[in-house]
C-alpha positions in Angstrom: 0.0 0.0 0.0 1.6 3.3 -1.2 1.3 6.3 1.1 2.0 10.0 0.6 3.5 12.1 3.4 3.2 15.9 2.8 5.2 18.5 4.8 5.9 22.1 4.2 9.7 22.3 3.6 12.0 20.2 1.4 14.6 19.9 4.2 12.0 18.5 6.6 10.9 16.1 3.8 14.5 15.0 3.4 14.9 14.3 7.2 11.6 12.4 7.5 12.1 10.3 4.4 15.0 8.7 6.3 12.6 7.3 8.9 10.0 5.8 6.5 10.2 2.8 4.3 9.8 2.4 0.5 6.0 2.4 0.9 6.1 6.2 1.7 6.7 9.1 -0.6 7.6 12.3 1.3 7.1 15.6 -0.5 7.0 19.3 0.4 4.3 21.9 -0.3 6.8 24.8 0.1 4.4 26.6 2.5 1.0 28.0 1.6 -0.4 27.0 -1.7 -3.1 29.7 -1.9 -3.8 33.1 -0.6 -6.1 36.1 -1.1 -5.5 37.8 -4.5 -2.8 40.5 -4.6 -4.7 42.7 -7.1 -7.9 43.3 -5.1 -9.6 42.9 -1.8 -10.7 39.3 -2.4 -13.3 39.2 0.3 -17.0 39.2 -0.3 -18.2 41.5 2.5 -21.9 41.1 1.8 -21.6 37.3 1.6 -20.4 36.6 5.1 -16.8 37.7 4.3 -16.4 34.8 1.9 -12.7 34.7 0.9 -11.5 34.3 -2.7 -8.5 32.1 -2.8 -6.0 32.0 -5.7 -2.8 30.1 -6.3 0.4 31.7 -5.1 3.1 32.0 -7.8 4.4 28.6 -8.8 2.1 26.6 -6.5 -0.4 25.5 -9.1 2.3 23.2 -10.6 3.0 21.8 -7.2 -0.6 20.8 -6.8 -0.7 19.3 -10.2 2.4 17.2 -9.3 0.8 16.1 -6.1 -2.3 15.0 -8.0 -0.1 13.0 -10.4 1.5 11.3 -7.4 -1.9 10.2 -6.1 -2.4 7.6 -8.9 -0.6 4.9 -6.9 -1.5 6.3 -3.4 -4.2 5.1 -1.0 -3.4 7.1 2.1 -2.3 10.7 2.4 -0.7 12.1 5.6 -1.0 15.9 6.0 2.0 16.7 8.2 2.3 20.5 7.9 3.3 22.5 10.9 1.3 22.0 14.1 -0.2 25.5 14.3 -2.9 27.6 12.8 -1.0 28.2 9.6 -0.1 24.6 9.2 -3.7 23.6 9.8 -4.9 25.9 7.1 -2.2 24.6 4.7 -3.4 21.0 5.3 -7.0 22.2 4.8 -6.3 23.7 1.4 -4.1 20.8 0.3 -7.0 18.4 1.2 -9.5 20.5 -0.7 -7.3 20.9 -3.8 -6.3 17.2 -4.2 -9.3 15.4 -2.5 -10.3 12.2 -4.2 -13.1 9.9 -3.0 -11.0 6.7 -3.0 -8.2 8.2 -0.9 -7.9 8.3 2.9 -6.6 11.5 4.5 -5.0 11.8 7.9 -3.9 15.0 9.7 -0.8 14.5 11.8 1.0 17.1 13.9 4.7 16.7 14.4 6.1 18.6 17.5 9.6 17.2 16.8 11.2 15.6 13.8 12.6 12.3 15.2 12.0 8.7 14.1 9.9 7.9 17.2 7.8 11.0 16.9 7.1 10.5 13.2 6.1 6.8 13.5 4.0 7.6 16.6 2.2 10.4 14.8 1.3 8.1 11.9 -0.4 5.7 14.3 -2.3 8.6 15.9 -3.4 10.3 12.7 -6.7 12.2 12.9 -8.7 14.8 11.1 -8.2 18.5 10.3 -9.2 20.9 13.1 -11.7 23.1 11.3 -11.9 25.5 14.3 -8.1 26.2 13.9 -8.7 26.7 10.2 -11.5 29.1 10.9 -9.3 31.1 13.2 -6.5 31.3 10.6 -8.9 32.2 7.9 -10.5 34.9 10.1 -7.0 36.3 10.9 -6.1 36.5 7.2 -9.4 38.2 6.3 -9.0 40.6 9.3 -5.5 41.5 8.1 -6.7 42.0 4.6 -9.7 44.3 5.4 -7.7 46.4 7.9 -4.8 46.7 5.5 -7.0 47.6 2.6 -8.8 50.2 4.8 -5.7 51.8 6.3 -3.3 51.7 3.4 -5.1 53.9 0.7 -5.0 56.8 3.2 -1.2 56.5 3.0 -0.7 56.3 -0.8 -0.5 60.1 -1.0 2.9 59.8 0.7 4.3 57.2 -1.7 3.9 53.8 -3.3 3.8 50.4 -1.5 3.1 51.9 1.9 1.0 49.9 4.3 -0.5 49.8 7.8 -2.0 47.0 9.8 -3.3 45.8 13.1 0.1 44.6 14.3 2.7 46.7 12.5 0.9 50.0 13.3 0.9 49.7 17.1 4.6 48.7 17.0 5.5 51.7 14.8 3.5 53.9 17.3 5.7 52.5 20.2 8.9 53.4 18.4 7.6 56.9 17.4 6.3 57.6 20.9 9.6 56.6 22.5 11.6 58.9 20.1 9.3 61.8 21.0 9.9 61.1 24.8 13.7 61.2 24.1 13.6 64.4 22.1 11.4 66.2 24.7 13.3 64.9 27.7 15.0 67.6 29.8 18.1 66.4 31.7 18.7 67.4 35.3 21.1 66.6 38.1 20.1 64.1 40.7 21.8 63.6 44.0 22.0 60.7 46.4 23.8 60.1 49.8 25.6 57.0 50.9 26.9 56.7 54.4 29.6 54.5 55.8 28.8 53.1 59.3 31.1 51.3 61.8 30.3 49.1 64.8 33.1 50.1 67.1 32.7 47.0 69.2 33.3 44.6 66.3 34.9 47.0 63.7 32.2 45.8 61.3 31.7 48.4 58.5 28.6 48.8 56.2 27.4 51.2 53.6 23.8 52.4 53.6 21.8 54.7 51.4 19.8 57.7 52.6 16.1 57.6 52.1 13.3 60.0 53.2 9.9 59.2 54.6 8.5 58.7 51.0 11.2 56.0 50.4 12.9 58.3 47.8 16.7 57.9 47.5 17.5 60.5 44.8 16.8 64.2 45.1 17.0 67.4 43.1 19.3 70.2 44.3 16.7 71.9 46.6 15.9 68.6 48.3 19.5 67.6 48.9 20.2 71.0 50.5 17.5 70.3 53.1 18.9 66.8 53.8 22.4 68.2 54.3 21.0 70.7 56.8 19.4 67.8 58.7 22.7 65.9 58.7 24.4 69.2 59.8 27.2 68.8 57.2 28.6 71.3 54.8 30.3 70.2 51.5 33.8 71.4 51.0 32.7 72.7 47.5 29.4 73.8 46.1 27.7 70.5 45.3 25.5 72.1 42.6 28.6 72.4 40.4 29.3 68.7 40.6 29.6 66.9 37.3 27.7 63.7 36.7 29.7 60.8 38.1 31.5 62.9 40.7 31.2 62.6 44.5 32.0 64.6 47.6 33.0 63.0 50.9 31.9 64.7 54.1 32.2 64.2 57.8 29.0 64.0 60.0 29.3 66.0 63.2 26.5 64.0 65.0 27.8 60.6 64.0 25.8 58.5 66.5 23.2 56.2 64.9 21.2 53.2 66.1 19.5 50.3 64.4 15.9 51.2 64.0 14.7 48.2 62.0 16.5 44.9 61.2 15.2 41.7 59.6 16.8 38.5 58.3 15.0 36.1 56.0 15.6 33.5 53.3 14.7 33.7 49.6 14.9 31.4 46.6 15.7 32.5 43.0 14.3 29.9 40.7 15.8 29.2 37.3 14.1 30.6 34.2 11.8 28.2 32.4 12.6 26.6 29.0 12.5 28.9 26.0 9.3 30.0 24.2 9.6 31.8 20.9 9.7 35.3 22.3 12.3 34.5 25.1 14.5 32.6 22.6 14.5 35.7 20.3 15.3 38.1 23.1 18.0 35.9 24.7 19.6 35.1 21.3 19.8 38.8 20.6 21.3 39.6 24.1 23.7 36.7 24.2 24.6 36.1 20.6 23.6 39.4 18.9 21.3 37.4 16.5 18.4 39.3 15.0 15.0 37.8 15.5 14.8 36.9 11.8 18.2 35.1 12.0 17.2 33.3 15.2 14.0 32.0 13.6 15.8 30.8 10.5 18.5 29.0 12.5 15.8 27.5 14.8 13.9 26.3 11.8 17.0 24.5 10.5 17.4 22.9 13.9 13.8 21.8 14.1 13.9 20.3 10.6 17.3 18.6 11.0 18.7 20.5 8.0 22.3 19.7 8.9 21.6 16.6 11.0 20.1 13.2 10.7 17.1 14.2 12.8 15.3 17.3 14.1 17.3 18.6 17.0 14.7 20.8 18.8 10.9 20.8 19.3 8.6 23.1 17.4 10.0 26.7 17.4 6.7 28.7 17.4 5.2 28.3 20.9 4.1 30.4 23.8 4.0 27.4 26.3 6.7 26.4 28.8 5.1 23.0 29.2 7.4 19.9 28.9 6.0 16.4 28.4 6.6 13.8 31.2 8.8 11.5 29.1 11.1 14.4 28.2 11.3 15.5 31.8 12.4 12.0 32.9 15.2 12.0 30.2 16.4 15.4 31.3 16.5 14.4 34.9 18.5 11.3 34.1 21.0 13.3 32.0 21.5 15.8 34.8 22.0 13.1 37.4 24.9 11.7 35.3 26.5 14.9 33.9 25.7 17.9 36.1 26.8 17.9 39.8 24.0 20.2 40.9 20.9 19.2 42.8 17.6 18.9 40.8 14.7 21.2 41.6 12.1 18.8 43.0 9.3 21.2 42.0 10.0 21.7 38.3 8.1 24.8 37.3 6.8 25.0 33.7 3.8 27.3 34.1 1.7 28.5 31.2 1.1 32.3 31.2 -2.4 33.6 31.4 -4.1 34.0 28.1 -1.6 31.8 26.2 -2.5 28.8 24.1 -1.0 25.4 25.3 -0.8 23.9 21.8 2.9 23.0 22.0 5.7 22.3 24.3 8.5 24.6 25.2 11.5 24.8 22.8 13.8 22.0 24.0 16.4 19.6 22.5 15.0 16.3 21.2 18.2 14.4 22.2 20.7 15.1 24.9 23.3 12.4 24.7 24.2 11.8 21.1 26.9 14.4 20.2 27.3 13.1 16.7 23.9 14.7 15.8 25.4 18.2 16.1 28.7 17.5 14.4 27.7 19.0 11.1 25.9 22.1 12.4 27.1 25.5 11.2 28.9 27.7 13.8 25.7 29.8 14.4 23.4 26.8 14.5 25.7 25.3 17.2 25.6 28.5 19.2 21.8 28.6 19.1 21.5 24.9 19.9 23.8 25.2 22.9 21.8 28.2 24.1 18.5 26.2 23.9 20.0 23.1 25.5 21.6 24.9 28.4 18.5 26.9 29.1 16.4 23.7 29.1 18.8 21.9 31.5 19.0 25.0 33.8 15.3 25.0 34.2 15.4 21.6 36.0 18.1 22.6 38.5 17.7 23.6 42.1 17.0 27.3 42.9 19.6 29.6 44.3 18.9 29.9 48.0 20.2 33.0 49.9 19.7 34.8 53.2 19.0 38.5 53.2 19.6 41.0 56.0 18.0 44.4 55.6 17.5 47.2 58.1 17.4 51.0 58.8 19.9 53.1 60.7 18.7 56.4 62.3 19.8 59.4 64.3 16.2 60.4 65.0 16.0 62.7 62.0 17.8 60.9 59.1 17.3 57.3 58.0 19.8 55.1 56.0 18.8 51.8 54.5 21.0 48.8 54.0 20.6 45.4 52.5 23.1 42.4 52.5 22.9 39.1 50.8 24.8 35.8 51.4 24.4 32.6 49.4 23.3 29.4 51.1 23.2 27.2 48.0 24.2 28.5 44.6 22.0 26.0 42.8 21.4 26.6 39.0 23.7 29.7 39.1 26.8 27.6 39.2 25.8 25.8 36.0 24.8 29.1 34.3 28.0 30.8 35.4 26.1 33.6 37.2 28.0 35.2 40.1 26.4 35.3 43.5 26.6 37.9 46.3 28.3 36.8 49.6 28.3 39.6 52.1 29.3 39.2 55.8 26.4 39.8 58.2 26.8 41.8 61.5 25.3 40.5 64.7 23.0 43.5 65.2 19.7 43.9 66.8 17.3 46.8 67.3 19.0 49.5 69.3 22.6 48.6 68.4 24.7 51.7 68.3 26.9 52.4 65.2 29.0 55.4 64.2 28.7 57.2 60.9 32.2 57.6 59.7 31.4 59.7 56.6 28.8 60.4 54.0 29.4 60.5 50.3 27.3 62.8 48.1 26.9 61.3 44.6 25.7 63.2 41.5 24.3 61.8 38.3 22.5 63.2 35.3 19.0 61.9 34.7 18.7 59.9 31.4 15.9 59.8 28.9 14.2 56.4 28.3 16.3 54.1 26.1 15.3 53.5 22.5 13.8 50.1 21.9 16.0 47.3 20.6 14.6 44.4 18.6 14.5 42.3 21.8 12.7 45.0 23.6 10.0 45.3 21.0 9.5 41.5 21.0 9.3 41.6 24.8 6.6 44.3 24.6 4.7 42.5 21.9 4.5 39.4 24.1 3.6 41.3 27.3 0.8 43.4 25.6 -0.5 40.4 23.6 -0.1 41.9 20.2 0.9 39.5 17.4 1.9 35.9 17.8 5.2 34.1 18.1 5.3 33.5 14.4 4.8 37.3 13.6 7.2 38.9 16.0 10.2 38.9 13.7 8.2 39.4 10.5 6.5 42.5 11.9 9.9 44.2 12.4 11.0 43.1 8.9 7.9 44.8 7.4 8.7 48.1 9.2 12.3 47.9 7.8 11.1 47.1 4.3 8.6 50.0 4.3 11.4 52.4 5.5 9.3 53.3 8.6 12.2 52.5 11.0 15.9 52.0 10.9 18.5 50.5 13.2 21.4 52.5 14.6 23.9 50.8 16.9 21.3 48.2 17.8 18.6 50.8 18.6 15.4 51.4 16.6 14.5 54.8 15.3 11.6 56.0 13.3 12.4 57.5 9.9 10.6 60.8 8.9 8.4 58.7 6.7 7.6 56.4 9.6 6.7 59.4 11.8 4.4 60.8 9.1 2.7 57.4 8.6 2.2 57.0 12.4 0.7 60.5 12.7 -1.7 59.8 9.8 -2.9 56.4 11.1 -3.2 57.6 14.7 -5.2 60.6 13.5 -7.9 58.4 12.0 -7.6 54.9 13.5 -6.3 55.5 17.1 -8.8 53.1 18.7 -8.2 50.4 16.1 -4.4 50.4 16.7 -4.5 50.9 20.5 -2.7 48.3 22.6 -5.9 47.2 24.3 -7.9 46.8 21.1 -5.1 44.9 19.3 -4.5 42.5 22.1 -8.3 42.0 22.4 -8.3 40.9 18.7 -5.6 38.3 19.4 -7.7 36.9 22.3 -10.8 36.8 20.1 -8.9 34.8 17.5 -7.9 32.4 20.3 -11.5 31.9 21.2 -12.4 31.3 17.6 -9.7 28.6 17.4 -11.4 26.6 20.2 -15.0 27.2 18.9 -16.0 29.7 21.6 -16.6 32.6 19.2 -18.0 32.9 15.7 -15.5 34.2 13.1 -18.0 35.8 10.8 -19.6 37.7 13.7 -16.2 38.9 14.9 -15.3 40.1 11.4 -18.5 42.0 11.1 -17.8 43.8 14.5 -14.4 44.9 13.3 -15.5 45.9 9.8 -18.3 48.1 11.2 -15.7 49.9 13.5 -13.4 50.5 10.6 -16.2 52.0 8.5 -17.0 54.4 11.3 -13.4 55.5 11.5 -13.2 56.0 7.7 -16.1 58.4 7.9 -14.5 60.4 10.6 -12.9 63.5 9.2 -9.4 64.4 10.5 -9.4 68.1 11.4 -6.0 69.7 10.8 -4.8 72.3 13.2 -5.5 75.9 12.0 -1.8 76.9 12.5 -0.7 74.3 9.9 0.7 76.0 6.8 0.8 74.7 3.2 4.2 73.6 2.0 5.6 76.3 -0.3 7.6 73.8 -2.4 5.1 71.1 -3.4 1.9 73.0 -2.6 0.3 69.6 -1.5 1.7 68.8 1.9 1.5 70.9 5.1 4.3 71.9 7.5 4.7 69.9 10.6 6.5 71.3 13.6 9.2 69.1 14.9 12.1 69.3 17.4 15.6 68.4 16.4 18.0 66.5 18.7 19.7 69.8 19.4 16.3 71.1 20.7 15.8 73.4 17.7 12.3 73.9 16.4 11.9 73.3 12.6 9.1 72.5 10.2 9.1 69.6 7.8 6.7 68.9 4.8 4.2 66.2 5.6 5.0 64.5 2.3 8.6 63.9 3.3 10.6 62.1 1.8 8.8 62.8 -1.4 9.0 66.5 -0.7 12.2 67.5 1.1 11.3 71.0 2.1 12.3 71.9 5.6 12.8 75.3 7.4 13.9 76.4 10.9 12.0 78.7 13.2 13.8 81.9 12.0 12.9 81.1 8.4 9.2 80.3 8.8 
């Protein structure tokens, strides 16, 4: 009996074909076969948002080739990726090649190993139409929002776009840049005291804090504190440069312990990677962009340069690990890592996330030959995934903490000391631990203030986002999905809305113009709350708890209301004297100079400073 096994990528097909006998033919669909048309909307709004599917370029021939292969086939296994997109691909393949005398089974591979493939064949089931409905709804939603938003932008140039995910992300980057430009620096002061127990010669540093728990103060506030301490700086502290300090003696140096408390705390190891945490950590540790990380992870999942898949599915927001994998990990640790195991392995699922997959983990821990042919970057990412996975099983770092307050009746200084009891996972992860000596103090113990040090620093504006920061915010706000984090940034780069400078993300003038235009008309539809709500609604559709058509109708009606809303320009806006089409927008340079820029920039390059306007 001949059987056809269909996956998405040729490298995955090559790996899987090694596990199956001559009765199987393994082929690739090369991703989606159909999509909405590129030339027009392709959605019949009046007919319950019925989509119009058409073949993607080159995909009609692939379908024709699959149909030819069906002549000698009795069973077809649809083994596309185990997520919404993969479910939709299998659905469309089934509809395009369906023949009455063939049996179709949907299988979902969470890892590409011999055992996993053979087991999935035995457990073959049917296509999950609820997942398909969710993916179709998402695709239609993106199409109608894109087609509604984008025409408003065409006056600024060709091939410009906006959408329910990319527009909120662009807004974040533009808002952060505005905060940085408008930020006014100021000097902030803090006081650190050195205290000595004369009976034991124990010395400790403590930070001044007021009744509101503030530890940094502006110049007026610090003057009052210095008066309370009855100290005079040897030089005018207001002339201190950032990073400089002044050391001063305290006339009334007698302090006592007002509060003191010792307690224990455990720092647990981080859980195994999910998509977002892998992208963030790979950027921080390896300087890999999200796009590069996902490409390398795809290779590891498919076993591109190995005889099997080396990691589980890479698009996941669950930290769950199956029991059999936990047992293998614990066995490996007991033989290879001389650190106690955490008896309460924690792999919790975050609220609002779907538990369709496991965490990202290695599929094999012992066979080093499997990774011998990996590229240098693949090996780095694999090691990162493996070490994080093993770390998650190790014992927590246990420490004791001593914190307290020293007072002279008017002024309070706070101290905190730490000492490690068991280093736990931090030894394996090469993370240093704090080991302070603790004094034998109690409430009322007298200490002497040897000196105080006045520190000055300059306040800093918020940092620009890095790619890892954007991904972190997308995950926390619930905007987008693991599969869209990297592609969203790629779209913003491609449209010339943002650029990267020394690892930081900046909006281009075009990006700022597009953000202003979209926010002026669709502010509600690209708000964080609304965008994350849409993601949750799509999750409900995927489990059959919400109707996709009704959801689309709700969103479509809101878009139509926004399109009818006229954007009123401010009366002080002046027409651009160069192109006569745009209007002058007031902006602030990084040197804090006011200037005006044409709203059609970069297609009109007119700009003028305040003394020219």
